[in-house]
N, C-alpha and C positions, 0 to 999 in steps of 0.2 A: 378892331381886329386884334386878336390875341397873338402872342409871340408864335405859338404853334401854327396858327393860320398863316402868319407871314412866312414862316419857314416852309410850310406846305406850298405856298404860292411861289416862293423862290425856287424850290425844287421842281415844281411843275413847269415853270417857265424855262428853266435850264434843260429839262428833259425835252421840251418842245424844240428848243433851239438846237439841241444835239440830235433830234429825231430819234429818240430812244423811248420805248414804251416800258411799262412797269414789269412786264415779263422779261424783257431783255435785261433790264436793270437788275432784277432779282438773280438772273443767271450770272451776270457779271460779278455781283457781290457775293455769290454763293449762298443765297438765301432761298428758301422755298418761297413760292409765290404768296401763300397766306402770311408768312412772316414778313415779307416785303410790304404787303398791304397794311399790316399791323404797325410796322415801323413808320410808314408814311402817314398813317392816321395820327400817331403820337410821335412826333419827331424827336421828342425828348428821350425816347427809348433807344435811340442809336447810341452804341458805345463810341467812345472817342475814335478808336481805330476804324470803326464802320463809317462814322461821319467823315473821317479823313478820306477813306476810299471813295465814298459817295462824291465828295467834292472834287477829287481828282478826276473821276469819270465824267462828271458833269461840267468840269472846268469852272468851278465857283470857289470863292474864298471860304475856307473853313472858319476863319476868324469872323467873317461877316455872318456866316450861318449861325455860329454859336452866340455871337453878341447882338443879334438882331433885336431891335427895340420896338 
């Protein structure tokens, strides 16, 4: 499993735990839905501030998301 796939899984699980879908997440992060899908497909495309906001919303560790192995 690649780092990107691990990040995707981490985000997907956190979204399920918080009962938030991709559309709701895109609105909360002020992204268009297509942009949100693109960023979730390639998690490395998140800017640091975007990743920080994502982690705060989903209640996950930014450090863990960035340094995933």
